[in-house]
C-alpha positions in Angstrom: 101.2 81.5 100.4 98.8 78.7 99.9 101.4 76.2 100.9 101.4 77.7 104.3 97.9 76.3 104.9 98.5 72.9 103.4 99.6 71.5 106.7 97.4 68.8 108.3 95.4 69.7 111.4 97.8 67.8 113.7 100.8 69.7 112.3 98.9 73.0 112.8 98.1 72.1 116.4 101.7 71.2 117.1 102.9 74.5 115.5 100.5 76.6 117.5 101.4 74.7 120.7 105.1 75.2 120.0 104.5 79.0 119.5 102.5 79.1 122.8 105.3 77.4 124.7 107.9 79.9 123.3 105.7 82.7 124.4 105.1 81.3 127.9 108.8 80.9 128.4 109.2 84.6 127.8 107.7 85.6 131.1 108.3 89.3 130.5 106.5 89.1 127.2 103.3 88.1 129.0 103.1 91.4 131.0 101.7 93.3 128.0 98.9 90.9 127.0 97.9 89.6 130.4 99.0 92.1 133.1 98.5 95.4 131.2 94.8 94.9 130.5 94.1 94.5 134.2 96.3 97.5 135.0 94.6 99.7 132.4 91.2 98.7 133.5 92.0 99.4 137.2 93.5 102.8 136.4 90.6 103.7 134.1 88.1 102.4 136.6 89.6 104.5 139.5 90.1 107.5 137.2 86.5 107.3 136.0 85.4 108.4 139.5 82.9 111.2 138.9 82.5 110.2 135.2 81.1 106.9 136.4 78.0 108.8 137.7 77.3 110.2 134.3 75.0 108.0 132.1 75.0 107.3 128.4 71.9 105.4 127.1 71.2 104.4 130.6 74.6 103.0 131.4 77.4 104.7 133.5 80.2 106.2 131.6 82.5 103.6 133.0 80.5 100.9 131.3 79.5 102.7 128.1 82.9 104.3 127.3 85.8 103.4 129.6 85.5 99.7 129.3 85.2 99.7 125.4 88.1 102.2 125.3 90.2 99.8 127.5 89.5 96.8 125.3 90.3 98.6 122.1 93.5 100.0 123.7 94.6 96.5 124.7 93.9 95.0 121.3 95.7 97.8 119.5 98.7 97.6 121.7 99.1 93.9 121.4 98.3 93.8 117.6 100.3 96.8 116.5 103.2 96.8 119.0 103.6 93.4 120.8 103.1 90.9 117.9 105.2 92.7 115.3 108.2 92.7 117.7 108.0 88.9 118.0 107.8 88.5 114.2 110.7 90.9 113.6 112.8 88.9 116.2 112.0 85.7 114.3 113.3 87.3 111.1 116.4 88.7 112.8 117.2 85.3 114.3 116.8 83.6 110.9 113.9 81.4 112.0 111.7 82.3 109.0 114.6 81.9 106.5 115.3 78.4 107.9 111.7 77.4 107.7 111.5 78.4 104.1 113.4 75.2 103.1 111.1 72.9 105.2 107.6 71.7 104.7 106.4 74.2 107.3 106.2 77.4 105.2 107.2 80.6 107.1 103.7 81.9 106.6 102.4 79.1 108.8 104.6 80.4 111.6 103.1 83.9 111.1 99.6 82.4 111.3 100.4 80.4 114.4 101.9 83.5 116.1 98.7 85.5 115.3 96.6 82.7 116.8 98.7 82.6 120.0 98.8 86.4 120.2 95.0 86.7 119.8 94.5 84.0 122.4 96.6 86.2 124.8 94.5 89.2 123.9 91.3 87.3 124.6 92.6 86.1 127.9 93.9 89.5 128.9 90.6 91.2 128.1 88.6 88.5 129.9 90.8 89.0 133.0 90.3 92.8 132.8 86.5 92.4 132.4 86.5 90.1 135.4 88.3 92.7 137.5 86.0 95.4 136.2 83.0 93.4 137.1 84.2 92.5 140.6 85.9 95.7 141.6 83.7 98.3 139.8 80.4 96.5 139.1 80.7 97.0 135.4 77.9 95.4 133.4 78.4 93.1 130.4 77.4 94.4 126.9 73.7 94.7 126.2 74.3 93.3 122.7 76.9 90.6 123.5 77.1 89.0 120.0 77.4 92.4 118.3 80.2 93.3 120.8 82.0 90.0 120.1 81.7 90.6 116.3 83.0 94.2 116.7 85.9 92.9 118.9 87.0 90.4 116.2 86.6 93.0 113.5 88.7 95.5 115.4 91.3 92.8 116.2 91.5 91.9 112.5 92.2 95.5 111.6 94.8 96.0 114.4 96.6 92.7 113.6 96.6 93.5 109.9 98.3 96.8 110.7 100.7 95.0 112.9 101.6 92.6 110.1 102.4 95.7 108.0 104.7 97.0 110.8 106.4 93.5 111.0 106.8 93.5 107.2 108.5 96.9 107.0 110.5 97.0 110.3 114.1 95.8 109.8 114.7 95.0 113.5 112.7 94.2 116.6 113.5 97.6 118.1 112.3 99.4 115.0 109.1 97.3 115.0 108.4 98.5 118.6 109.2 102.1 117.7 107.1 102.1 114.5 104.3 100.2 116.3 104.2 102.7 119.2 104.1 105.7 116.8 101.2 104.1 114.9 99.4 103.1 118.2 99.6 106.6 119.7 98.8 108.4 116.5 95.6 106.4 115.9 94.8 106.5 119.6 95.1 110.3 119.7 92.7 111.0 116.8 90.5 108.1 117.8 89.4 109.4 121.2 91.8 107.5 123.3 92.9 110.6 125.2 89.4 112.1 125.5 86.4 112.9 123.4 87.1 113.6 119.7 84.8 116.6 119.9 87.8 118.7 120.9 89.5 118.0 117.6 88.9 119.9 114.3 85.9 118.7 112.4 87.8 117.0 109.6 90.2 115.3 112.1 87.2 114.2 114.2 85.6 112.6 111.1 88.9 110.9 110.0 89.6 109.6 113.5 86.2 108.0 113.7 86.9 105.9 110.7 90.5 104.9 111.6 90.7 101.6 113.4 91.0 102.9 116.9 88.1 105.4 116.7 85.9 103.1 114.7 86.5 100.2 117.0 85.9 102.4 120.1 82.6 103.8 118.8 81.3 100.5 117.5 82.1 98.6 120.7 80.6 101.4 122.8 77.4 101.2 120.7 77.3 97.4 121.2 77.8 97.8 125.0 74.9 100.2 125.3 72.7 98.2 122.9 72.7 100.5 120.0 73.5 99.5 116.4 77.1 100.3 115.3 77.6 102.7 112.4 77.9 100.6 109.2 80.4 103.0 107.8 82.7 102.4 110.8 82.3 98.6 110.5 83.2 99.0 106.9 86.2 101.1 107.8 87.4 98.3 110.1 86.9 95.6 107.5 88.5 97.7 104.8 91.5 98.4 107.0 91.9 94.6 107.7 91.7 93.7 104.0 93.9 96.5 102.7 96.6 96.2 105.4 96.7 92.4 105.0 97.2 92.7 101.3 100.0 95.2 101.8 101.7 93.0 104.4 101.5 89.9 102.1 103.1 91.8 99.3 105.9 93.5 101.3 106.7 90.9 104.0 110.4 89.8 104.0 111.3 86.3 105.2 114.9 87.2 105.8 
């Protein structure tokens, strides 16, 4: 794996640029990372309606809960569903196998794809926040640096889980199917369909430490200026490390 990172900076830049061009050519593939965040934000913003008048730590529910929920939802969908399907399609097309006999190790392609995918997620979230600000008057986080750190930590956890999906899925379609099951399962117990208070106590506690729930709670805390729960931050970091290790051990290049 270390050979994957032995490429000079210029080669890395060219590899990332090539990946970006391939993604841009797939116009339909840009709908999820760029169009979906805006759509989700608009739907949640309109749906908040009366909830927007409720306040949490001095902020409307739309700011304190709906916006963080939307951001985590977007990152989870891109990291767990969208990216693995690209990597599985590379394996099916034999791209990774052919790269294994060139100086560009297949792992470098995986890294470049993650970089490009994360850039799409950042752009999609930025567009969604711009729409939320202009259309619904949403405020920016009270603790912006904490929010940025939580976002990156949640993204690391989601993308690591996505790498596990890509490692285990034999085909692009199965990658999408497995990713969707994982996405909706973590979303359901993480508060994506409503407050976790309606869940049994043990499931509520578990959901709060799975990537979706932990990311949502920590980002909501940062948005309202509160300190995130260290246990939830640890859960995100632990998921990222553990899932990355599993993906590295099980990933198949062909």
